[in-house]
VMD Tcl script that draws the C-alpha trace (Angstrom):
set ca {
  {-0.94 54.81 -87.96}
  {-4.72 54.72 -87.84}
  {-4.91 52.02 -90.51}
  {-3.05 49.59 -88.25}
  {-5.22 50.55 -85.29}
  {-8.34 49.74 -87.30}
  {-6.75 46.60 -88.67}
  {-5.76 45.45 -85.19}
  {-9.27 45.92 -83.85}
  {-10.73 44.12 -86.86}
  {-8.30 41.20 -86.67}
  {-9.19 40.66 -83.02}
  {-12.93 40.97 -83.61}
  {-12.85 38.63 -86.59}
  {-11.07 35.99 -84.54}
  {-13.26 36.17 -81.45}
  {-15.73 33.32 -81.23}
  {-19.40 34.15 -80.58}
  {-19.05 33.01 -76.97}
  {-16.15 35.44 -76.35}
  {-13.03 33.28 -76.64}
  {-10.14 34.80 -78.57}
  {-8.29 32.49 -80.96}
  {-4.59 33.04 -80.30}
  {-3.84 32.77 -84.03}
  {-6.26 31.50 -86.68}
  {-3.57 30.38 -89.15}
  {-1.29 28.45 -86.82}
  {-2.56 24.99 -85.92}
  {-1.15 24.84 -82.40}
  {-2.57 28.28 -81.55}
  {-6.21 27.68 -82.52}
  {-7.14 27.76 -78.86}
  {-7.81 30.42 -76.25}
  {-5.38 31.08 -73.42}
  {-6.34 32.87 -70.20}
  {-3.06 34.81 -70.25}
  {-3.07 35.86 -73.90}
  {-6.79 36.55 -73.80}
  {-6.44 38.75 -70.73}
  {-4.01 41.05 -72.52}
  {-6.07 40.96 -75.70}
  {-9.18 41.97 -73.72}
  {-7.25 44.80 -72.06}
  {-6.01 45.98 -75.44}
  {-9.56 46.02 -76.76}
  {-10.80 47.90 -73.70}
  {-7.98 50.41 -74.18}
  {-9.23 50.88 -77.75}
  {-12.78 51.44 -76.49}
  {-14.01 48.05 -77.72}
  {-15.70 47.24 -74.44}
  {-18.18 44.70 -75.80}
  {-15.38 42.50 -77.08}
  {-13.46 42.67 -73.80}
  {-16.58 41.95 -71.77}
  {-17.41 38.88 -73.87}
  {-13.97 37.42 -73.29}
  {-14.08 38.09 -69.56}
  {-17.44 36.35 -69.29}
  {-16.06 33.42 -71.27}
  {-12.98 33.24 -69.04}
  {-15.06 33.31 -65.88}
  {-17.23 30.48 -67.18}
  {-14.20 28.42 -68.21}
  {-12.57 28.89 -64.81}
  {-15.63 28.04 -62.74}
  {-16.11 24.81 -64.69}
  {-12.81 23.70 -63.15}
  {-14.17 23.98 -59.59}
  {-14.39 20.20 -59.00}
  {-10.84 19.75 -60.23}
  {-9.67 22.57 -57.98}
  {-11.37 20.97 -54.98}
  {-9.48 17.76 -55.71}
  {-6.19 19.65 -55.86}
  {-6.84 21.29 -52.50}
  {-7.69 17.92 -50.98}
  {-4.44 16.45 -52.26}
  {-2.49 19.38 -50.89}
  {-4.10 19.05 -47.45}
  {-3.30 15.36 -47.40}
  {0.28 15.91 -48.50}
  {-0.17 13.84 -51.64}
  {1.98 14.52 -54.73}
  {0.35 16.38 -57.59}
  {1.49 15.77 -61.16}
  {1.77 18.76 -63.55}
  {-1.07 17.51 -65.76}
  {-3.44 17.54 -62.76}
  {-3.30 21.31 -62.28}
  {-5.84 23.65 -63.81}
  {-5.29 24.41 -67.49}
  {-4.65 27.78 -69.04}
  {-5.24 26.72 -72.67}
  {-8.84 25.91 -73.60}
  {-10.79 24.94 -76.63}
  {-13.06 27.75 -77.78}
  {-16.06 26.08 -76.13}
  {-14.27 26.19 -72.76}
  {-13.41 22.49 -72.68}
  {-9.91 21.06 -72.35}
  {-7.93 19.09 -74.89}
  {-5.84 16.49 -73.11}
  {-3.10 16.32 -75.74}
  {0.05 16.64 -73.68}
  {0.41 20.39 -74.23}
  {2.40 22.12 -71.42}
  {-0.83 23.43 -69.92}
  {0.26 23.86 -66.30}
  {0.73 27.63 -66.39}
  {-0.39 29.57 -63.34}
  {0.01 33.05 -64.82}
  {-3.33 33.15 -66.63}
  {-5.25 32.87 -63.38}
  {-3.74 36.13 -62.19}
  {-3.77 37.86 -65.56}
  {-7.48 37.44 -66.21}
  {-8.41 38.93 -62.81}
  {-6.13 41.87 -63.52}
  {-7.77 42.30 -66.95}
  {-11.21 42.30 -65.35}
  {-10.15 45.07 -62.98}
  {-8.62 46.98 -65.88}
  {-11.79 46.61 -67.94}
  {-13.91 47.92 -65.08}
  {-11.60 50.88 -64.58}
  {-11.51 51.79 -68.26}
  {-15.18 51.18 -69.03}
  {-16.77 52.17 -65.73}
  {-18.91 49.03 -65.99}
  {-19.32 47.65 -62.48}
  {-22.21 45.37 -63.39}
  {-19.97 42.69 -64.88}
  {-18.31 41.92 -61.57}
  {-21.26 40.34 -59.76}
  {-21.54 37.42 -62.13}
  {-17.80 36.81 -62.16}
  {-17.13 36.96 -58.42}
  {-17.21 33.16 -57.95}
  {-14.57 32.73 -60.65}
  {-12.47 35.59 -59.23}
  {-12.56 34.06 -55.76}
  {-11.69 30.60 -57.06}
  {-8.79 31.95 -59.14}
  {-7.47 33.90 -56.16}
  {-7.70 30.81 -53.94}
  {-5.88 28.77 -56.57}
  {-3.09 31.34 -56.70}
  {-2.86 31.52 -52.91}
  {-2.59 27.74 -52.66}
  {-0.01 27.11 -55.38}
  {1.85 30.33 -56.20}
  {5.27 29.00 -55.16}
  {5.37 25.77 -57.16}
  {7.16 25.30 -60.50}
  {5.13 25.58 -63.69}
  {5.63 26.42 -67.35}
  {6.34 30.07 -68.07}
  {4.55 32.44 -70.44}
  {6.56 30.91 -73.32}
  {5.42 27.42 -72.25}
  {8.93 26.32 -71.41}
  {10.94 25.25 -68.34}
  {8.08 23.57 -66.48}
  {10.32 22.64 -63.57}
  {11.19 26.24 -62.70}
  {9.63 29.15 -60.81}
  {9.42 32.14 -63.16}
  {9.36 35.79 -62.20}
  {6.96 36.72 -65.02}
  {4.53 34.14 -63.61}
  {4.93 35.54 -60.10}
  {4.27 39.03 -61.47}
  {0.95 37.87 -62.94}
  {-0.01 36.18 -59.69}
  {0.88 39.26 -57.65}
  {-1.16 41.49 -59.95}
  {-4.08 39.09 -59.87}
  {-4.13 38.97 -56.07}
  {-3.94 42.76 -55.82}
  {-6.84 43.08 -58.26}
  {-8.84 40.35 -56.51}
  {-8.41 42.08 -53.16}
  {-9.82 45.29 -54.64}
  {-12.67 43.54 -56.45}
  {-13.77 41.27 -53.61}
  {-12.72 43.16 -50.48}
  {-10.66 40.16 -49.37}
  {-7.76 42.05 -47.85}
  {-6.03 38.84 -46.71}
  {-5.03 38.31 -50.32}
  {-2.68 41.28 -50.01}
  {-0.62 39.36 -47.46}
  {-0.03 36.60 -49.99}
  {0.86 39.20 -52.62}
  {3.37 40.63 -50.17}
  {4.93 37.20 -49.70}
  {5.30 36.85 -53.47}
  {7.08 40.20 -53.67}
  {9.43 39.30 -50.83}
  {10.11 35.90 -52.40}
  {11.16 37.64 -55.61}
  {13.52 39.95 -53.74}
  {15.08 37.07 -51.82}
  {15.36 34.55 -54.65}
  {15.00 36.29 -58.01}
  {17.98 38.66 -58.14}
  {21.48 38.13 -59.55}
  {24.13 40.69 -60.48}
  {21.85 43.48 -59.21}
  {18.98 42.71 -61.61}
  {15.98 40.39 -61.70}
  {16.38 37.03 -63.44}
  {14.32 34.96 -65.85}
  {13.66 32.21 -63.33}
  {15.17 30.87 -60.15}
  {18.55 29.36 -60.90}
  {19.04 31.26 -64.18}
  {21.24 34.36 -63.92}
  {20.13 36.02 -67.16}
  {17.15 38.24 -68.04}
  {14.01 37.61 -70.04}
  {12.07 40.49 -71.58}
  {8.92 39.31 -69.78}
  {10.54 40.67 -66.61}
  {9.05 43.99 -67.72}
  {5.81 42.62 -66.26}
  {7.21 43.16 -62.77}
  {6.60 46.86 -63.39}
  {4.12 47.08 -66.24}
  {1.31 46.28 -65.68}
  {1.41 44.30 -62.44}
  {3.19 46.84 -60.24}
  {5.23 44.42 -58.18}
  {7.88 47.13 -58.27}
  {7.76 50.72 -59.38}
  {9.14 51.31 -62.89}
  {11.98 53.36 -61.39}
  {12.90 50.82 -58.70}
  {16.71 50.38 -58.90}
  {16.49 46.64 -59.53}
  {13.88 47.18 -62.21}
  {15.91 49.87 -63.93}
  {18.97 47.61 -63.88}
  {16.87 44.80 -65.36}
  {15.60 47.02 -68.17}
  {19.15 48.15 -68.88}
  {20.18 44.50 -69.21}
  {17.20 43.79 -71.49}
  {18.21 46.76 -73.64}
  {21.83 45.60 -73.74}
  {21.25 41.94 -74.53}
  {17.80 41.61 -76.11}
  {16.88 44.85 -77.86}
  {18.24 45.60 -81.32}
  {15.39 46.95 -83.43}
  {12.67 44.98 -81.71}
  {12.95 42.93 -78.52}
  {13.82 39.24 -78.16}
  {12.58 36.91 -75.43}
  {15.90 35.75 -73.94}
  {19.45 35.25 -75.17}
  {19.35 31.46 -75.51}
  {15.97 31.38 -77.27}
  {15.91 29.03 -80.26}
  {12.19 29.11 -81.15}
  {12.14 30.03 -84.86}
  {15.75 31.04 -84.33}
  {15.01 33.45 -81.48}
  {13.78 36.53 -83.30}
  {12.23 39.82 -82.22}
  {8.73 39.73 -80.76}
  {6.00 42.30 -81.39}
  {4.48 41.97 -77.92}
  {7.79 42.52 -76.16}
  {8.72 45.47 -78.33}
  {5.38 47.04 -77.42}
  {5.99 46.18 -73.76}
  {9.30 47.96 -73.68}
  {7.59 50.93 -75.31}
  {4.88 50.78 -72.65}
  {7.58 50.85 -69.98}
  {9.19 53.83 -71.68}
  {5.91 55.77 -71.50}
  {5.86 55.17 -67.75}
  {9.37 56.58 -67.50}
  {8.62 59.63 -69.62}
  {10.74 58.30 -72.50}
  {8.05 58.92 -75.10}
  {10.41 59.49 -78.02}
  {11.89 56.02 -77.52}
  {8.41 54.55 -77.15}
  {7.32 56.11 -80.44}
  {10.40 54.71 -82.15}
  {9.36 51.22 -81.05}
  {5.80 51.92 -82.18}
  {7.10 52.80 -85.64}
  {9.22 49.64 -85.65}
  {6.09 47.57 -85.01}
  {4.13 49.39 -87.71}
  {6.88 48.68 -90.22}
  {6.53 44.94 -89.53}
  {2.83 44.82 -90.40}
  {2.05 43.01 -93.63}
  {0.15 44.52 -96.53}
  {-2.96 42.85 -95.13}
  {-2.52 44.70 -91.81}
  {-1.46 41.58 -89.90}
  {1.16 41.51 -87.16}
  {3.05 38.24 -86.61}
  {4.21 36.68 -83.37}
  {7.84 37.47 -84.09}
  {10.02 38.54 -87.00}
  {13.15 36.62 -88.04}
  {15.51 39.55 -87.60}
  {18.73 39.55 -85.57}
  {18.19 35.86 -84.79}
  {19.93 34.36 -81.77}
  {20.33 31.00 -83.46}
  {19.61 31.21 -87.21}
  {20.14 27.49 -87.69}
  {16.94 26.79 -85.75}
  {14.72 28.92 -88.00}
  {14.31 26.25 -90.73}
  {13.98 23.56 -88.05}
  {10.86 25.20 -86.66}
  {9.53 26.02 -90.12}
  {9.73 22.34 -91.00}
  {8.13 21.33 -87.69}
  {5.25 23.79 -87.42}
  {5.19 25.85 -90.62}
  {5.50 29.62 -90.94}
  {5.59 31.91 -87.90}
  {2.12 32.52 -86.44}
  {0.51 35.39 -88.35}
  {-1.62 37.17 -87.33}
  {-1.15 36.84 -83.59}
  {-3.98 38.53 -81.72}
  {-1.76 39.27 -78.73}
  {0.61 41.23 -81.00}
  {-2.26 43.38 -82.24}
  {-3.51 43.90 -78.69}
  {-0.15 45.10 -77.42}
  {0.12 47.51 -80.33}
  {-3.22 48.95 -79.23}
  {-1.99 49.18 -75.63}
  {1.13 51.07 -76.67}
  {-0.96 53.44 -78.79}
  {-3.24 54.05 -75.82}
  {-0.33 54.51 -73.42}
  {1.22 57.19 -75.62}
  {-2.07 59.01 -76.11}
  {-3.49 58.77 -72.61}
  {-0.50 58.52 -70.27}
  {-1.22 55.13 -68.74}
  {1.34 55.98 -66.07}
  {-1.53 57.52 -64.13}
  {-3.08 54.03 -63.81}
  {-2.08 52.37 -60.61}
  {0.31 55.14 -59.58}
  {-0.54 54.60 -55.94}
  {0.47 50.96 -56.29}
  {3.73 52.01 -57.89}
  {4.49 54.40 -55.05}
  {3.77 51.68 -52.51}
  {6.05 49.25 -54.32}
  {9.14 51.43 -54.06}
}
mol new
graphics top color blue
foreach p $ca { graphics top sphere $p radius 0.5 }
foreach p [lrange $ca 0 end-1] q [lrange $ca 1 end] { graphics top cylinder $p $q radius 0.2 }
display resetview
């Protein structure tokens, strides 16, 4: 549906600040910020759509925001060397105001995943655009992000849903693995690959139950973000037996029309998310299941409003319907539009048209 492609590009462009930051959602008060994680995937979606200027602007913004945290990072390293405790609020943020500053408002901002995701997005932008010039100015931020990951990858933090801050999450580890792999390629620092290897082994040793990967350590069930272990971060090949078993469990427990986050989700009742539906479709393209991917693409298109907006989630097949009005009363209507939803629609479109399975195939082979 070309109308939704154009609409998605326009929604993202219209909600990108002049300095490059992407607003997560302009009509949802708590999302009027820019996240490294969300922005990384939005930038990749725009690069996949050929909107290289937009992606480049975000990546420059992200690099500037990260490098401004250098003094804070130095303090964290000093505390670690001295064996001093570090409180969650002391870690580097992943949610920024549009000007790159931080709002100290108690938001669960200790999320490591963005520091891996934005490096991966930079590598993806360079691969898609052929623009090598951007890298030189961003190398300090890439190196600092990689050092941050290497120092703290195995500590608890909030997950990509900004929940369970006392747990170690496999989706977070996937982002960190992908970021280190990308940083090693971009900087030539091959020692980063050893840390990436330790992350992968840690997942195998601690993140498996009932022959599939789990949401986080100590939780035996799946979360749809486990797809990130294959797509796009290549911790494991898409056809790895554990990954295939995980996808089968996601399909069995979380996929009806669209895809839910996890079975006990109560946020707005626990509905079906656009980004995760697109992610499962992206996985299907890697596995040669294009007909199923196109079915999910059509499902997404049918959830677009008359104005061409895609929401964060749709209240269909709710896990816990009684929580839907609770969240409506607390925060208002579901975030709409969500730029990340539009970006993942663009990624799925690109994957179907251009066979993204060719990207990183060597990494996938190595991960088997």
